[in-house]
C-alpha positions in Angstrom: 24.0 -6.2 28.5 25.5 -4.1 31.4 23.8 -2.3 34.2 25.5 0.9 35.4 25.2 2.3 39.0 22.2 4.5 38.2 19.0 3.1 36.7 20.2 4.0 33.2 20.9 0.8 31.3 23.6 0.4 28.8 23.0 -2.1 26.0 25.4 -3.7 23.6 24.9 -5.3 20.2 23.8 -8.9 20.1 25.8 -10.6 17.3 26.5 -14.3 16.7 25.1 -15.4 20.1 27.0 -12.9 22.2 26.7 -9.4 23.6 29.5 -7.5 22.0 30.7 -3.9 22.0 29.9 -1.8 18.9 32.6 -0.7 16.6 31.1 2.8 17.2 31.8 4.6 20.4 28.8 6.9 20.0 25.6 6.1 22.0 21.9 6.9 21.5 19.9 8.1 24.6 16.5 6.5 25.1 14.0 8.7 27.0 11.0 7.9 29.1 8.5 10.2 27.3 6.5 10.9 30.4 9.4 12.0 32.6 11.8 13.1 29.8 14.5 11.3 31.7 17.2 9.1 30.0 16.5 5.5 30.9 19.0 3.7 28.7 21.6 4.1 26.0 22.2 1.9 23.0 25.1 1.9 20.5 24.9 4.2 17.5 26.1 1.3 15.5 28.7 1.2 12.8 28.6 -0.3 9.3 31.1 -2.9 10.7 28.4 -4.0 13.2 25.9 -4.6 10.5 28.5 -6.5 8.4 29.4 -8.7 11.3 25.8 -9.5 12.0 25.0 -10.3 8.4 28.1 -12.6 8.1 27.1 -14.4 11.3 23.6 -14.9 10.0 24.9 -16.1 6.7 27.2 -18.6 8.4 24.4 -20.0 10.5 21.7 -20.2 7.8 22.4 -23.5 6.1 22.5 -25.4 9.3 19.3 -23.6 10.5 17.4 -24.5 7.3 18.6 -28.1 7.5 16.9 -28.5 10.8 13.4 -30.0 10.5 10.8 -27.3 10.5 9.3 -28.9 13.6 12.6 -28.4 15.4 12.6 -24.7 14.4 9.1 -24.5 15.7 10.2 -25.7 19.1 12.5 -22.8 19.4 9.7 -20.4 18.6 7.6 -22.1 21.3 10.4 -21.6 23.8 10.5 -17.9 22.8 6.8 -17.6 23.6 7.4 -19.2 26.9 10.2 -16.8 27.8 7.8 -13.9 27.1 4.9 -15.4 29.1 7.1 -16.1 32.1 8.3 -12.5 32.1 5.2 -10.8 30.7 4.8 -8.2 33.5 8.4 -7.1 33.6 8.5 -6.8 29.8 5.2 -4.8 29.8 6.7 -2.4 32.3 9.8 -1.9 30.2 7.7 -1.2 27.2 5.5 1.3 29.0 8.5 3.1 30.4 10.3 3.5 27.1 7.4 4.7 25.0 4.6 5.9 27.3 2.2 3.2 26.1 -0.5 2.8 28.8 0.3 -0.2 30.9 -2.8 -2.1 29.9 -2.0 -1.7 26.2 1.6 -2.5 26.8 0.5 -5.8 28.4 -1.7 -6.5 25.4 1.3 -6.1 23.1 3.5 -8.4 25.2 0.9 -11.1 25.4 0.1 -10.8 21.7 3.8 -11.2 20.9 3.9 -14.5 22.8 0.8 -15.6 21.0 2.5 -14.7 17.7 5.5 -16.8 18.2 3.3 -19.7 19.3 1.1 -19.2 16.2 4.0 -19.4 13.8 5.4 -22.4 15.6 2.3 -24.1 14.5 3.1 -23.6 10.8 6.1 -25.9 11.0 4.3 -28.9 9.6 2.3 -26.8 7.1 5.0 -25.4 4.9 4.1 -27.4 1.7 5.2 -27.7 -1.9 3.2 -29.2 -4.8 3.3 -32.0 -7.4 2.4 -30.6 -10.8 1.3 -32.7 -13.7 3.9 -32.8 -16.6 3.1 -32.8 -20.3 5.8 -35.5 -20.8 5.3 -39.2 -20.2 7.1 -40.4 -17.1 8.1 -37.0 -15.9 7.1 -35.6 -12.5 7.3 -31.9 -11.6 7.9 -31.0 -8.0 7.5 -27.4 -6.6 9.7 -26.9 -3.5 9.6 -24.1 -0.9 13.0 -22.9 0.4 14.2 -20.1 2.7 15.4 -17.0 1.0 18.5 -17.0 3.2 19.4 -14.0 5.4 16.5 -11.7 6.4 16.8 -8.1 7.7 14.1 -6.7 9.9 13.9 -2.9 10.5 11.5 -2.0 13.3 9.3 1.0 14.2 8.9 2.5 17.6 5.2 2.3 18.0 4.7 -1.5 18.4 8.4 -2.6 18.6 7.9 -5.9 20.3 5.0 -7.2 18.3 6.5 -6.1 15.0 9.8 -7.8 16.0 7.8 -11.0 16.3 6.2 -10.4 12.9 9.6 -10.4 11.3 11.5 -12.9 13.4 8.9 -15.6 13.8 8.1 -15.7 10.0 11.7 -15.6 9.1 12.9 -18.3 11.5 10.1 -20.8 11.0 10.8 -20.8 7.2 14.5 -21.5 7.7 15.9 -18.0 7.3 18.3 -16.4 9.8 17.8 -12.7 10.6 19.4 -9.5 11.6 17.1 -7.0 13.3 17.6 -3.2 13.7 15.4 -2.0 16.6 14.0 1.5 16.7 16.2 4.2 18.3 13.2 5.3 20.4 12.1 2.0 21.7 14.9 -0.7 21.8 14.7 -1.6 25.5 12.0 -4.3 25.6 13.6 -6.1 22.7 17.0 -6.1 24.3 15.6 -7.2 27.6 13.8 -10.1 25.9 17.0 -11.1 24.0 18.9 -11.2 27.2 16.3 -13.6 28.6 16.4 -15.7 25.4 20.2 -15.8 25.6 20.0 -17.0 29.3 17.2 -19.5 29.1 17.5 -21.0 25.6 20.2 -22.6 23.5 19.5 -20.9 20.2 22.2 -21.6 17.7 24.7 -18.7 17.3 24.0 -16.3 14.4 20.4 -17.3 13.9 19.0 -14.2 15.6 21.0 -10.9 15.8 20.2 -7.4 17.0 22.1 -4.3 15.8 21.2 -0.9 17.3 21.9 2.3 15.4 20.7 5.0 13.1 18.8 4.0 10.0 21.1 6.2 7.9 24.1 4.0 9.0 23.0 0.6 10.2 19.8 0.4 8.2 21.5 1.5 5.1 24.3 -1.0 5.5 21.9 -3.9 6.1 19.7 -2.9 3.1 22.5 -2.6 0.5 24.5 -5.7 1.5 24.7 -8.5 -1.1 24.2 -10.9 1.8 20.7 -9.7 2.6 18.0 -11.8 0.9 14.9 -9.9 2.1 14.3 -6.6 3.9 11.2 -6.3 5.9 10.6 -2.7 7.1 7.8 -1.2 9.1 8.1 2.6 9.1 7.4 5.8 7.2 7.1 6.2 3.4 10.4 8.0 3.4 12.1 5.2 5.2 10.6 2.7 2.7 11.8 4.7 -0.2 15.4 4.7 1.2 15.2 0.9 1.7 14.0 0.3 -1.8 16.8 2.5 -3.2 19.4 0.6 -1.2 17.8 -2.8 -2.1 17.8 -2.0 -5.8 21.6 -2.3 -5.9 21.3 -6.1 -5.5 17.7 -6.5 -6.6 16.9 -7.6 -2.9 13.3 -8.4 -2.1 11.5 -5.9 0.1 8.4 -6.2 2.2 7.2 -2.8 3.4 4.5 -1.7 5.8 4.5 2.1 5.5 2.1 4.9 6.4 -1.6 4.9 6.6 -4.5 7.4 6.4 -7.3 5.1 7.3 -10.8 6.4 6.5 -13.9 5.5 8.5 -17.3 5.8 6.8 -20.3 6.2 9.1 -23.6 5.6 7.2 -26.9 7.2 8.2 -28.2 3.8 9.5 -25.1 3.0 11.6 -25.3 2.1 15.3 -24.2 5.6 16.4 -23.1 4.6 19.9 -20.9 1.8 18.6 -19.5 3.8 15.7 -18.5 6.8 17.8 -16.8 4.6 20.4 -15.1 2.5 17.9 -13.8 5.4 15.9 -12.7 7.5 18.9 -11.1 4.5 20.6 -9.3 3.7 17.3 -8.0 7.3 17.0 -6.8 7.6 20.6 -5.2 4.2 21.1 -1.5 4.8 22.0 -2.1 8.6 21.6 -3.0 8.1 17.9 0.4 6.7 17.0 -0.9 3.6 15.2 -0.7 3.4 11.4 -3.8 1.2 10.9 -6.3 3.1 13.1 -8.9 5.6 11.9 -7.2 8.9 10.7 -10.2 10.6 9.1 -14.0 10.1 9.3 -16.7 10.6 6.8 -20.2 10.9 8.4 -23.6 10.9 6.7 -25.2 14.4 6.7 -28.3 13.0 8.5 -26.3 12.1 11.6 -23.3 14.4 11.3 -24.2 16.8 14.1 -25.0 14.0 16.5 -21.8 12.1 15.7 -19.7 15.3 16.2 -21.4 16.0 19.5 -20.9 12.5 20.9 -17.3 12.3 19.6 -16.6 15.7 21.2 -18.0 14.6 24.6 -16.1 11.3 24.5 -12.8 12.9 23.5 -13.0 15.8 25.9 -13.7 13.4 28.8 -10.7 11.1 27.9 -8.2 10.9 30.8 -4.6 11.6 29.8 -1.9 10.8 32.3 1.0 8.6 33.2 1.4 5.3 31.4 1.0 3.5 34.8 -2.1 5.4 35.9 -4.3 2.4 35.2 -7.3 4.6 34.3 -5.8 6.6 31.5 -6.9 6.0 28.0 -3.8 7.5 26.6 -0.5 9.0 27.8 2.4 10.9 26.3 3.5 10.8 22.7 6.8 9.2 22.1 9.0 12.3 21.5 9.2 16.1 21.3 9.5 15.8 17.6 6.3 13.8 17.3 4.3 16.2 19.5 5.7 19.2 17.6 4.7 17.6 14.3 1.1 17.0 15.5 0.8 20.6 16.9 2.0 22.0 13.6 -0.6 20.1 11.6 -3.4 21.1 13.9 -2.4 24.8 13.8 -2.1 24.8 10.0 -5.6 23.1 9.7 -7.1 25.8 12.0 -5.4 28.6 10.0 -6.9 27.1 6.8 -10.4 27.3 8.3 -10.9 24.1 10.4 -13.1 24.4 13.5 -11.5 23.1 16.7 -14.2 21.3 18.6 -12.0 20.1 21.5 -8.3 19.8 22.4 -5.7 21.2 20.1 -2.9 21.9 22.5 0.2 20.4 24.0 0.0 19.6 27.7 2.2 18.4 30.5 1.7 16.1 33.5 3.5 17.2 36.6 5.3 19.7 34.4 6.8 17.1 32.1 6.1 14.8 29.1 5.3 15.1 25.4 1.5 15.1 25.8 -1.1 16.3 23.3 -4.8 16.7 24.0 -7.4 14.5 22.2 -8.4 16.8 19.4 -11.5 16.9 17.2 -11.6 19.0 14.0 -14.6 19.8 11.7 -15.0 22.1 8.7 -12.0 20.5 7.0 -11.7 20.0 3.2 -10.8 16.9 1.3 -7.7 18.5 -0.2 -6.4 19.7 3.1 -3.2 18.5 4.7 -5.0 17.2 7.8 -7.1 14.9 5.5 -4.4 13.9 3.1 -1.3 13.4 5.3 -0.8 11.0 8.1 -1.2 12.7 11.5 0.1 10.0 13.8 -1.4 11.7 16.8 -4.7 11.9 18.8 -6.4 14.1 16.2 -9.6 13.3 14.4 -10.8 15.3 11.4 -14.5 14.8 10.5 -16.2 15.5 7.1 -19.8 15.2 6.0 -21.1 13.3 3.0 -24.5 13.2 1.2 -24.3 9.9 -0.7 -22.5 6.7 0.0 -20.9 7.0 -3.4 -19.4 10.3 -2.4 -18.1 8.8 0.8 -16.3 6.0 -1.0 -14.8 8.4 -3.5 -13.4 10.6 -0.8 -12.1 7.6 1.2 -10.2 6.4 -1.8 -8.8 9.8 -2.5 -5.5 9.1 -0.8 -1.9 8.1 -1.5 -2.3 5.5 1.2 -4.1 2.2 1.3 -3.5 0.3 4.5 -6.8 0.0 6.5 -10.4 1.4 6.3 -13.7 0.8 8.0 -17.5 1.2 7.4 -20.3 1.5 10.0 -23.7 0.5 8.8 -26.6 -1.8 9.5 -27.6 -2.1 5.9 -26.3 -5.2 4.1 -26.3 -3.5 0.7 -24.4 -0.5 1.9 -21.8 -2.7 3.6 -21.3 -4.8 0.5 -21.1 -1.8 -1.8 -18.5 0.0 0.4 -16.3 -3.0 1.2 -16.1 -4.0 -2.4 -15.0 -0.5 -3.6 -12.7 0.6 -0.8 -9.1 0.4 -2.1 -7.4 -0.7 1.0 -5.6 -3.8 2.2 -8.0 -4.2 5.1 -11.7 -3.3 5.7 -13.2 -3.4 9.1 -17.0 -3.6 9.3 -18.7 -2.3 12.5 -15.6 -2.6 14.6 -12.4 -0.9 15.5 -9.3 -1.0 13.3 -7.2 -3.9 14.7 -5.9 -6.8 12.8 -5.7 -10.5 13.6 -2.4 -12.5 13.6 -4.0 -15.1 11.2 -5.1 -12.5 8.7 -2.8 -10.6 6.3 -1.7 -7.1 7.1 -0.8 -5.5 3.8 -1.2 -2.0 2.3 -1.9 -0.8 -1.2 -0.3 2.2 -2.9 2.2 4.1 -0.7 1.2 2.0 2.3 3.5 -0.7 1.3 4.6 -3.8 -0.7 4.0 -7.4 0.6 2.6 -7.9 4.0 2.7 -9.8 7.3 0.7 -12.3 9.4 -1.0 -15.6 8.6 0.0 -18.0 5.8 0.7 -15.2 3.3 2.9 -13.3 5.7 5.0 -16.4 6.2 5.3 -17.0 2.5 7.0 -13.6 2.1 10.1 -15.4 3.4 10.0 -18.3 1.0 11.2 -18.8 -2.6 10.1 -21.6 -4.9 12.1 -24.1 -6.9 10.5 -26.4 -9.6 12.3 -29.7 -10.2 11.6 -31.7 -13.4 12.2 -35.4 -12.7 12.1 -37.9 -15.6 11.7 -41.5 -14.5 13.9 -44.0 -16.3 
């Protein structure tokens, strides 16, 4: 990594334990979304960069897998320590590159340290099995092995935490990995890798970072015969492209894609808690979180009160700089993102939706990609605003008469990542949670997963998953050995 005379940082590729120049001379500018100023540039990598990184990972993989898992776990513990010792600086880097309010940025940094530490603890719990044979004197052993070389393709919304999701699970199981950071938010990852490179003696080739466009670097990583598993967090379109590329070599994919999470608020819900949980869930990081509430179904008996309270809470939400300290949300990540949200809101209003509050772009000190917290009512189940992912601070609300109707509308979606229900009736809760067709169901709480759970989507929300034991096993293959005693 090189610092230039201005505050703009210039990053290189990290391949085979070294910072190296890209084979491409083109660069990608990274903006601070609040100030709209360029804060760094990263290589718009070439196919040759991806190939070099994959080859380095392949060359390092056998020796890395041969290390005892406990030794690999020690490296993960050191990675966690590096994060903890630099937690404030890393959070500031994250807040600057993506306008995540500083408190939430700090949460992401600390959660990432905890994630590496958590997966280090799995080192002594990667287990096989002894299976009873039908033949006298024969023993069947089921072994777990690393897949080989993993590829991680990252999103811009939680880049550091999702990096850990892929890197920690891959490394603890004996895989090496090549990671492609997001073009919008690579800085925190590159800063951390510089610290790891300085403070640790990680074997060369075990962990590699290649910046660039998905159409070039991501494509090359996905279609290579070296790659054993591709883990992508991103849009449905990105997932489809990865699957197409992976099909060439029948490469395993693990995909977390879009979400359109429903929240069902029953007539007996704690209204104060439900309104706050839903609104907080929708506005966290300006609505740019795939697992948070995207649409709300409210019982007719409490609908008007829910809307009134949600409107008050959203209209009073402070929107400002990421470092304000009192702001609940800041800028969106890019001009494209705010334009997309504005377009969806305008089309919803043209189709008959009622704008309760918000609905417009805004600036702070004349700059930034801000959008007001927005509440929409009088929307229909088949409308774009209910069916398509918004990924912005916009909350559409619908009314239901029976809990059966609410579940039917909630399940009426191409997506199936997360969902929630708010009720104080045990029978209602059990009925809803059993019938919701989503990878996660939150009961009387905000949408936010735990590292020891399993974050996995149904339908177009993905294949495979992350976190916990089952997320780790995504990076393992099995071998059964039939051993006949003499």
